[in-house]
N, C-alpha and C positions, 0 to 999 in steps of 0.2 A: 559976506556974511558967512561966518561958519557958527553954526549950531551944535554944542557938542551934546553928548548923550546924556548926561546930567541936567541940561535944561530941557531936552526932549522929553525925559521921564517926567519932570517936574511938570511941565506945559500939558501933556497927556493926562498926568493922574488929575489936575486941576480942573481940566475941562470935562473929565468923566465923573469927578466928584460933584459938579454943577448938574450935570445930566441926572446922577443918581440922586440927588436932592429935589429935581423935577419929577423923576419917577415916582419917588414916595409920595409926593405931593399930590399926583394924579391918579395914583392907585385907587382901584374901586373900593368902596367904603361900605360898611355892612348896612348902614341906615342911611346914608347920603349925608352925614354930618362930618364935617372935618375936624378932627382931633390931632393931626398929625403936626409935629413940630420939628425941623431939621436945622442944621448948622454944618459949617465945615470948619475944621481947625487946623491951623498950619503956624509953623514959626514958633515964635516965643509963647504963644496958647497953647501949642503942642507940647510944649516943654512943660508948661504948666500943668497940663494934663498928666502926663508922663509922673511929675513931681508928685502930684496929688495921687496917682496909683501907686506908688512907693510908700506914700506915707499910709494909705489904706493897707496895704499888705502888713506894716510893721504893726499897726494899731490892731488889726483884726487877728493877724497871724496867719490870714489865707494866702498861701502862696500864689494863687491864680493871679491876683493884682501885682506882684512882683516881676513873676513871669510875663503877664502881657504888658508890662510898662516897657519891657525891651522890644516888643512889636510896635508900639508906639512910636517909641524912639528912633526905630529903623524905617518908619513910614514918612512919606512925604505929607499925606494929608490923612486926616480922619473925618468921616461922615458921621454924624451923629444924628439918629432917629429917633423920636420919643412920639408920645402922645398924651394927650390930657387925661386928667382923672374924672370927665363927665360921665355923668349917668344919662341915659336915653329917655329915661321917662316912661318905658314900656313896661308897664307895671304888670302886663300876663307873661311876660317874657319867660321868667325863671331859668334862663340859660346859664346864669350865674352861680345857681344853686340855691339861691334866695328866693322868698315868695315874691318879692317885689322889690323894686329900686331902693326905697326907704330902707329896707333890711339890709340891703346888699351896702349902702353908702355908711348906715349906724354901724355895721361889721367892720368897716374900714376895706372892704373887699373891692375889687376892681370890677367895672362893668365890662362883658364879655365882648362886646361891640367895638370898645375902644382898644383892647387886648388883641381882638382879631386883626381891625383894621391897622395895627402897628406891624402885626405878621405879614399881612399882604404887603405893607409899603417897604418894609425890609427885603422881602423876596424880590419887589418890583426894583429895588435899588441894585442888589446885588447881582440881580440878572443883567443890569447895564453893564456893571463892571465886568462880569464873564464875558459878555459880547464884546468888550473892548480889550480882552485880555490883561486887566489890571489885578493883580495880585490883591485877595481880599479876605477878609474872615469876620463874622458876626461875634461881637464880644459883650457878654453881659457886664464885665467887669471894667471895660472902658466907659461905657454908659454909666454905670453907677458912680464911677469916678466923676465923670461929667457933669452930673446932677448935683453931687457933694460941692465940686467945684464951683457950682453956679454959672454953668457955659450954657445951659437951655433956658428959655422963658421958665418964669414962675411957675406956670401953670402944668407944667411937663411932671407928669407923675412916674412915668418909667422911659427908659431910654437904653438904645442899645448904641454901641460904637464900631464904626467900619474901618479899621486902619486900610491904609491904599499903599501899595508899593508896587514896584517893577523890578524883577532881578531875574536871573536864569532859572533860579529854584526859588520857590515861593518861601516867604522866610515865616509864613504862618503856620507850616506844618512842620513835623518832625521836631516839636519842642518839648523838653524835659522841663520839670520843676526849676524855675530860676534861669531856663535858657534865655540867653542874650546872644542873638546872631548878628555877626559882624557881616554886613553886604557888601563890604569893600573887599573882601576876600577874592583872592583869584581862582579857587577851588571850585 
């Protein structure tokens, strides 16, 4: 059997994507409650995510969605990491800027613990990708499109997307507005 480089790239990325999801789930939590949600998107679902990003770019006029859709298109997989909108009931906390959780909820604001836990989970996940030399970039636009496309559980309030690729030069940097980088280039 001969395994070609494209198969090797795909297999390595998918193995690391699983490890990233595990790292996000096991990351330390501010209050010990699990509010983290993960998903790994490939194939036709990844294409559907790219298309949703293009539509959001058209609809909102924000080029970030259009530009980042090129990165999703040129990636093997996308790891989605989100958090629920739970409130922890620590009514003396006030770290969200409100007097108590009820005021925070009534204002439609987010609990500082769930948002902090999301940041820790994302950091844990991308450190796994970096440790395995998988090109990646945390993207708000990808997470927002994934939520709009219904790719995360219904209780997910905030989401980031992390496209994954392997190339001689990371496709996630040196990007201009609307840039789509062809990873098949010999340059």
